[in-house]
C-alpha positions as CSV (number, residue, x, y, z in Angstrom):
1,M,-45.6,-10.6,-45.9
2,K,-41.8,-10.5,-45.7
3,K,-41.7,-7.2,-47.6
4,K,-44.4,-5.7,-45.4
5,G,-42.6,-6.8,-42.3
6,K,-39.4,-5.2,-43.5
7,W,-41.3,-2.0,-44.3
8,I,-42.8,-1.9,-40.8
9,I,-39.4,-2.4,-39.2
10,S,-37.8,0.3,-41.4
11,T,-40.6,2.7,-40.5
12,I,-40.2,2.0,-36.8
13,L,-36.4,2.5,-37.0
14,L,-36.9,5.8,-38.9
15,I,-39.3,7.1,-36.3
16,I,-36.9,6.2,-33.5
17,F,-34.1,7.9,-35.4
18,F,-36.1,11.2,-35.7
19,V,-37.2,11.0,-32.1
20,C,-33.5,10.7,-31.0
21,L,-32.5,13.5,-33.3
22,G,-35.2,15.7,-31.8
23,V,-34.1,14.9,-28.3
24,L,-30.5,15.6,-29.2
25,Y,-31.5,18.9,-30.8
26,C,-33.4,20.0,-27.7
27,C,-30.5,19.1,-25.4
28,T,-28.0,20.8,-27.7
29,N,-30.2,23.8,-28.1
30,N,-30.6,24.2,-24.3
31,Q,-26.9,23.9,-23.9
32,F,-26.4,26.6,-26.6
33,E,-28.9,28.8,-24.8
34,R,-26.9,28.5,-21.6
35,M,-23.7,29.2,-23.4
36,E,-25.2,32.2,-25.1
37,N,-26.2,33.5,-21.7
38,G,-22.5,33.3,-20.8
39,F,-22.5,30.4,-18.4
40,E,-21.1,26.9,-18.4
41,T,-23.7,24.2,-18.4
42,K,-24.9,23.1,-14.9
43,K,-25.9,19.7,-13.4
44,E,-29.4,18.7,-12.3
45,N,-30.3,19.4,-8.6
46,E,-27.4,21.7,-7.7
47,I,-27.5,22.7,-4.1
48,F,-28.0,26.4,-4.8
49,E,-30.0,25.9,-8.1
50,E,-33.2,27.6,-6.9
51,Y,-31.2,30.8,-6.4
52,Y,-29.5,30.7,-9.9
53,P,-32.1,32.8,-11.7
54,A,-31.7,35.6,-9.2
55,A,-28.0,35.3,-9.3
56,E,-27.9,35.4,-13.1
57,E,-30.0,38.6,-13.1
58,I,-27.4,40.2,-11.0
59,I,-24.5,38.9,-13.1
60,K,-26.1,40.4,-16.3
61,S,-25.5,43.9,-15.0
62,M,-22.0,43.2,-13.6
63,T,-18.8,44.4,-15.3
64,L,-15.9,42.1,-15.9
65,E,-14.0,44.0,-13.1
66,E,-16.9,43.4,-10.7
67,K,-17.0,39.7,-11.5
68,A,-13.3,39.3,-11.1
69,G,-13.6,40.7,-7.5
70,Q,-16.6,38.6,-6.7
71,V,-14.6,35.3,-6.9
72,L,-12.0,36.5,-4.4
73,L,-12.0,36.0,-0.7
74,A,-9.5,38.7,0.3
75,R,-7.6,38.9,3.6
76,C,-9.2,41.9,5.3
77,P,-6.7,44.8,5.3
78,L,-5.9,46.6,8.6
79,I,-6.2,50.0,6.9
80,G,-8.5,51.1,4.0
81,A,-10.9,48.1,4.0
82,N,-13.9,50.3,2.9
83,T,-11.8,52.0,0.2
84,D,-10.8,48.6,-1.2
85,I,-14.5,47.5,-1.2
86,N,-15.5,50.6,-3.0
87,S,-12.7,50.3,-5.6
88,Y,-12.4,46.6,-6.2
89,N,-15.6,44.8,-5.1
90,P,-14.2,41.7,-3.3
91,G,-16.6,38.8,-2.9
92,G,-15.7,38.6,0.7
93,Y,-13.2,39.3,3.5
94,A,-11.4,36.8,5.7
95,I,-11.0,38.2,9.2
96,Y,-8.0,37.4,11.4
97,S,-7.3,38.0,15.1
98,I,-5.2,41.0,14.2
99,N,-8.3,42.6,12.7
100,L,-10.1,42.2,16.0
101,K,-7.3,43.1,18.5
102,G,-8.1,46.0,20.8
103,K,-11.7,46.3,19.6
104,S,-15.0,45.7,21.4
105,K,-17.7,43.5,20.0
106,L,-19.6,46.6,19.1
107,D,-16.6,48.0,17.2
108,V,-16.4,44.9,15.1
109,M,-20.2,44.8,14.5
110,K,-20.0,48.4,13.3
111,E,-17.0,47.7,11.1
112,I,-18.5,44.7,9.4
113,N,-21.8,46.5,9.0
114,G,-19.9,49.3,7.3
115,Y,-18.3,46.8,4.9
116,Q,-21.7,45.6,3.9
117,K,-23.1,49.1,3.4
118,V,-20.3,50.1,1.1
119,S,-20.3,46.9,-1.0
120,S,-22.6,46.8,-4.0
121,I,-23.2,43.1,-3.4
122,P,-23.2,42.0,0.2
123,M,-20.0,40.2,1.2
124,V,-19.0,36.9,2.7
125,I,-17.3,37.7,6.0
126,A,-15.2,34.7,6.8
127,V,-13.1,33.5,9.7
128,D,-11.2,30.4,10.7
129,E,-12.8,29.4,14.0
130,E,-12.1,25.7,14.2
131,G,-11.5,25.7,17.9
132,G,-8.3,24.8,19.6
133,T,-5.1,26.0,17.9
134,V,-7.1,27.8,15.1
135,S,-9.4,30.2,16.9
136,R,-9.4,33.8,15.5
137,V,-12.4,35.2,17.3
138,S,-12.7,33.4,20.6
139,R,-9.2,34.2,21.6
140,V,-10.3,37.9,21.5
141,F,-13.9,37.8,22.6
142,R,-14.1,34.8,25.0
143,N,-12.5,34.1,28.4
144,E,-11.3,30.8,26.9
145,I,-10.8,29.9,23.2
146,F,-13.3,27.4,21.9
147,S,-12.0,23.8,22.5
148,S,-10.8,21.7,19.6
149,P,-13.2,19.1,18.2
150,R,-10.7,16.4,19.3
151,S,-10.7,17.4,23.0
152,L,-14.5,18.0,23.0
153,Y,-15.1,14.5,21.5
154,Q,-12.9,12.9,24.1
155,Q,-14.7,14.7,26.9
156,G,-18.3,14.3,25.8
157,G,-18.7,12.9,22.3
158,F,-20.7,14.6,19.6
159,E,-23.1,16.1,22.2
160,A,-20.3,18.2,23.6
161,I,-19.1,19.2,20.1
162,L,-22.5,20.3,18.9
163,K,-23.3,22.3,22.1
164,E,-20.1,24.3,21.7
165,E,-20.5,24.7,18.0
166,T,-24.0,26.2,18.5
167,E,-22.5,28.8,20.9
168,K,-19.7,29.4,18.3
169,I,-22.3,30.0,15.5
170,S,-24.2,32.5,17.8
171,L,-21.0,34.4,18.6
172,L,-19.9,34.7,14.9
173,S,-23.4,35.7,13.8
174,S,-23.7,38.4,16.5
175,L,-20.6,40.0,15.0
176,G,-21.8,39.9,11.4
177,I,-19.5,37.0,10.4
178,N,-21.5,34.7,8.0
179,L,-18.9,32.1,7.1
180,N,-16.8,29.8,9.3
181,L,-14.0,28.2,7.4
182,A,-14.6,25.0,9.3
183,P,-15.0,22.1,10.2
184,N,-11.7,20.4,9.6
185,V,-12.6,16.9,8.5
186,D,-9.0,15.7,7.8
187,I,-8.3,12.2,9.2
188,S,-5.4,12.1,11.6
189,T,-4.9,9.7,14.5
190,D,-1.2,10.2,15.1
191,E,-0.3,13.1,17.4
192,N,2.9,13.6,15.4
193,D,0.9,14.7,12.4
194,Y,0.7,18.4,11.5
195,M,-3.1,18.2,11.3
196,Y,-3.8,16.0,14.4
197,Y,-4.6,18.8,16.8
198,R,-6.9,20.5,14.3
199,S,-8.8,17.3,13.4
200,I,-11.3,15.2,15.5
201,G,-8.4,12.8,15.9
202,E,-10.5,9.7,15.1
203,N,-10.9,7.1,12.3
204,A,-12.7,7.6,8.9
205,D,-16.1,6.5,10.1
206,I,-16.2,8.8,13.2
207,T,-14.8,11.7,11.2
208,A,-17.5,11.1,8.5
209,L,-20.2,11.2,11.2
210,F,-18.6,14.4,12.5
211,A,-18.8,15.9,9.0
212,E,-22.4,14.9,8.7
213,K,-23.5,16.3,12.0
214,M,-21.6,19.6,11.5
215,T,-23.0,20.1,8.0
216,L,-26.6,19.5,9.3
217,L,-26.1,22.0,12.2
218,Y,-24.6,24.8,10.0
219,N,-27.3,24.3,7.4
220,K,-30.0,24.4,10.0
221,R,-28.6,27.7,11.4
222,K,-28.0,29.1,7.9
223,M,-24.4,29.8,8.8
224,G,-21.8,29.4,6.1
225,M,-19.4,26.5,6.5
226,T,-16.7,24.7,4.6
227,L,-15.3,21.2,4.9
228,K,-11.6,21.1,4.7
229,H,-9.0,20.2,3.3
230,F,-9.9,18.1,0.3
231,P,-8.6,15.6,-0.8
232,G,-7.5,15.0,2.8
233,Y,-4.3,15.9,4.7
234,G,-3.4,12.6,6.3
235,N,0.1,12.9,7.8
236,S,1.3,15.6,5.3
237,K,3.3,18.6,6.4
238,D,2.3,22.3,6.5
239,T,1.7,23.9,3.0
240,H,2.1,27.3,4.6
241,D,5.9,26.7,4.5
242,S,6.6,24.3,1.7
243,I,5.5,22.1,-1.2
244,V,3.8,19.0,0.1
245,I,3.8,15.8,-1.9
246,D,1.3,13.1,-0.8
247,D,2.3,9.8,-2.3
248,R,-0.3,7.7,-0.6
249,S,-2.3,5.3,-2.8
250,E,-5.6,6.0,-4.5
251,E,-7.1,3.1,-2.5
252,E,-6.2,4.8,0.8
253,F,-7.9,8.1,-0.2
254,R,-11.0,6.4,-1.4
255,Q,-11.4,4.1,1.6
256,N,-10.5,6.8,4.2
257,D,-9.9,10.4,3.4
258,F,-12.8,10.8,1.0
259,L,-15.4,9.4,3.4
260,P,-15.9,12.6,5.5
261,F,-16.3,14.7,2.4
262,I,-18.8,12.2,0.9
263,A,-20.8,12.3,4.2
264,G,-20.8,16.1,4.1
265,I,-21.8,16.2,0.4
266,N,-24.7,13.7,1.0
267,N,-26.0,16.0,3.7
268,G,-25.8,19.3,1.8
269,A,-22.3,20.6,2.4
270,Q,-22.3,24.2,1.2
271,S,-18.6,24.5,0.4
272,I,-15.4,22.5,0.4
273,M,-11.8,23.9,0.7
274,V,-9.1,22.3,-1.5
275,S,-5.6,22.0,-0.1
276,H,-2.3,22.7,-1.9
277,N,-1.1,19.2,-1.4
278,I,0.1,17.4,-4.5
279,L,-1.8,14.2,-5.0
280,V,0.7,11.9,-6.7
281,W,-1.8,9.2,-7.9
282,K,-4.1,11.7,-9.6
283,D,-1.9,14.7,-10.7
284,P,1.7,14.3,-9.7
285,D,2.9,17.7,-10.8
286,V,0.3,20.1,-9.7
287,P,-1.1,21.2,-6.2
288,S,-4.6,19.9,-5.7
289,S,-5.9,23.5,-5.4
290,L,-4.8,24.1,-9.0
291,S,-5.5,20.7,-10.4
292,K,-8.4,20.1,-12.8
293,P,-8.3,16.3,-12.3
294,V,-8.6,16.7,-8.6
295,H,-11.5,19.1,-8.9
296,D,-13.1,16.6,-11.4
297,I,-13.1,14.0,-8.5
298,L,-15.2,16.4,-6.4
299,R,-17.6,17.5,-9.2
300,D,-18.0,14.4,-11.3
301,E,-17.2,11.4,-9.0
302,L,-18.4,12.7,-5.6
303,G,-21.2,14.8,-7.1
304,F,-20.4,18.0,-5.2
305,T,-22.3,21.0,-6.6
306,G,-21.6,23.7,-3.9
307,V,-18.8,26.3,-3.8
308,I,-15.2,25.1,-4.0
309,I,-12.8,27.3,-2.2
310,T,-9.0,27.3,-2.4
311,D,-6.7,27.5,0.6
312,D,-4.8,30.8,0.5
313,I,-3.0,30.9,-2.8
314,S,-0.3,33.2,-1.4
315,M,1.1,30.3,0.7
316,S,4.6,29.0,0.1
317,G,3.2,25.6,-1.0
318,I,1.9,27.4,-4.1
319,K,4.7,30.0,-4.7
320,K,7.4,27.4,-4.7
321,Y,5.5,25.3,-7.2
322,L,4.8,28.0,-9.8
323,E,7.0,28.8,-12.8
324,K,7.8,32.5,-13.2
325,D,5.2,33.1,-15.9
326,E,2.4,31.2,-14.2
327,E,-0.4,32.9,-12.3
328,A,-1.9,30.9,-9.4
329,V,-5.2,32.7,-9.5
330,V,-5.7,31.9,-13.2
331,L,-4.8,28.3,-12.7
332,A,-7.2,28.1,-9.7
333,I,-10.2,29.4,-11.7
334,N,-9.5,27.1,-14.7
335,A,-9.1,24.1,-12.3
336,G,-12.7,24.6,-11.1
337,N,-12.6,26.8,-8.0
338,D,-15.4,29.3,-7.4
339,L,-13.8,31.3,-4.6
340,I,-10.1,32.0,-4.3
341,S,-8.6,32.8,-0.9
342,T,-5.8,35.4,-1.3
343,S,-3.6,37.7,0.6
344,N,-2.9,39.6,-2.6
345,F,-6.4,40.6,-3.6
346,I,-5.9,43.6,-5.7
347,E,-3.1,42.0,-7.7
348,D,-5.0,38.8,-8.2
349,R,-8.1,40.7,-9.4
350,E,-6.1,42.4,-12.1
351,K,-4.7,39.0,-13.2
352,I,-8.2,37.6,-13.6
353,I,-9.3,40.6,-15.7
354,R,-6.2,40.3,-17.9
355,A,-6.7,36.6,-18.3
356,V,-10.3,36.9,-19.4
357,K,-9.4,39.6,-21.9
358,N,-6.5,37.6,-23.4
359,G,-8.5,34.3,-23.5
360,Q,-6.7,32.4,-20.7
361,I,-10.0,32.2,-18.8
362,K,-13.3,31.8,-20.6
363,E,-15.8,34.4,-19.4
364,S,-18.4,31.6,-19.2
365,V,-16.2,29.8,-16.6
366,L,-15.8,33.0,-14.6
367,N,-19.6,33.6,-14.8
368,S,-20.3,30.1,-13.5
369,A,-18.0,30.7,-10.5
370,V,-19.7,34.0,-9.8
371,R,-23.1,32.4,-10.1
372,R,-22.3,29.8,-7.4
373,V,-20.9,32.5,-5.1
374,V,-23.9,34.8,-5.5
375,A,-26.4,32.0,-5.2
376,W,-24.7,30.9,-2.0
377,K,-25.1,34.4,-0.7
378,Y,-28.9,34.1,-1.4
379,Y,-28.9,30.7,0.3
380,L,-27.3,32.1,3.5
381,G,-29.6,35.2,3.5
382,I,-26.7,37.6,2.9
383,L,-28.5,38.6,-0.3
384,K,-32.3,39.0,-0.2
């Protein structure tokens, strides 16, 4: 009986071993299939996952040059915008007040429509319209700029914010703008902070509720939005001008700054913008926008599966950090960004192409970034 019992146990263990081996083979085989198709593996239930098959079909026919353009959000040039689209295929244009000055709404609508007609893949047309001090469109096409979330909240709470935000979405949509680089969900309660007047000016809980309500509104209206600036600005200085080192503790970020981003992610945030601030507790030598460990927090710990966007990599906060032989755009893609904001689009496109050819960037990594960007365009109805 003892021998028979041992034989039964051995048989069961052997069966379990082969079942596990089979499961491992299937998982590995699926991973190999995805890698053979030229994409990094993806997580379950990604926000744009239903649009991935269509995006992958488009990517199959794209050249390396086209893919390099697709991951760049270029500052819209004042002259030759259509020519640049024709020649370099940017994923999108960021519009500034100077692009709108002296033009009627009809002029702008025609211009943006012209960009879309020339582009082989319809473009993201983005703007910073936070309200208050950062208002690119309303300062041109409205009697008064849109109010800051802080002043609206003080006047009438979330009802006042959402009412004005709905009007904002309508104005942007009417012009052909499909992405607002907002809301700003940085936590700042001190009026001496650089980010105070751009934030809602309240504590973490109220800011998290703000992130949730804004995410739901933008998703309902199918308008592109981005939560910014991960991992949270706090009382940091302006990265437009200098390197910013944030030496606050991990605990402070996890108990405060991360909360609005978590609220947004849990409610379907489409994209998140990463700042150039250096997060001492996580990666003390590298700006967050170029830091793989910081991006791993977003992807692996917070479970974000949407599009990660950099703040403009032409800012001084990046330039002063880089060594002479380093390329910000290459570091940004390898860190895990999907869409790179840049004022040097043509240059940065060439750097991506060169980096893929010499092995600095894996083409599968570039493909995965392109897949998210293109799938996002399907989600927003930019691509049909």
